[in-house]
C-alpha positions in Angstrom: 215.9 273.0 219.4 213.7 270.0 220.8 215.1 266.9 222.6 214.6 263.8 220.4 213.2 262.3 223.7 210.9 264.7 224.7 207.2 264.7 224.3 206.9 262.3 221.3 207.8 259.5 224.3 204.3 257.2 224.0 203.4 254.8 226.7 202.6 250.8 225.3 199.5 249.6 225.8 198.6 247.1 228.6 198.7 243.4 227.3 196.1 242.8 230.4 192.5 244.1 231.1 191.9 246.3 233.2 190.6 243.9 235.6 193.3 241.4 235.5 194.5 240.3 239.0 197.3 238.3 239.6 196.7 235.0 240.8 198.0 234.3 243.7 197.5 230.1 243.5 196.7 228.3 240.8 193.6 227.5 242.2 192.8 230.7 241.4 194.1 230.9 237.9 192.1 227.8 237.3 188.6 229.7 237.8 189.5 232.5 235.6 188.0 232.5 232.6 189.3 234.6 228.7 187.4 235.6 226.2 188.6 234.4 222.7 188.0 237.4 220.9 189.5 240.4 223.0 191.2 238.8 226.0 188.5 240.5 228.5 189.5 238.3 231.8 186.5 237.4 234.2 188.0 236.7 237.5 185.5 235.5 240.2 187.1 237.7 242.9 185.4 240.8 240.9 182.7 239.4 239.1 181.1 241.5 236.7 178.5 244.2 238.9 177.9 245.9 236.1 176.1 243.0 234.4 174.8 241.3 237.3 177.2 239.1 238.6 178.3 239.3 242.0 182.0 239.0 243.3 182.8 235.6 244.1 180.9 233.6 241.2 182.6 231.3 239.8 182.4 231.3 235.9 180.1 228.5 235.3 177.6 229.7 237.7 177.4 233.0 235.5 174.0 232.7 233.1 174.6 231.6 229.6 172.8 234.5 228.1 175.4 237.0 230.0 178.1 238.6 227.7 181.4 240.0 227.2 181.4 243.4 229.2 184.4 244.9 226.8 183.2 243.1 223.2 179.7 241.6 224.0 181.3 238.1 223.3 179.1 235.1 224.2 180.0 233.3 227.3 180.5 230.3 225.1 183.2 232.2 223.4 185.2 232.2 226.7 187.9 229.8 227.5 188.6 228.6 231.5 192.6 229.5 232.2 194.4 226.7 234.0 197.5 226.7 235.5 199.3 225.2 232.3 198.0 227.5 230.1 
């Protein structure tokens, strides 16, 4: 007889995107931007190398035609995360 606690166990999906880093300071948190449609976090320390954005690039310096690597949303669909958010 199979235990009710065996192979039916599922892992809950992460609420944070794969690239989500834990900010080390309030200043670092203020530099991050979140995609409103999908929740992708743009972290300047990672940038978006696949999208042509070098690590260390602040979100305000990301080109206007850049799109979210997860869902394709426009840059204008992102909001900046601030320490009070």
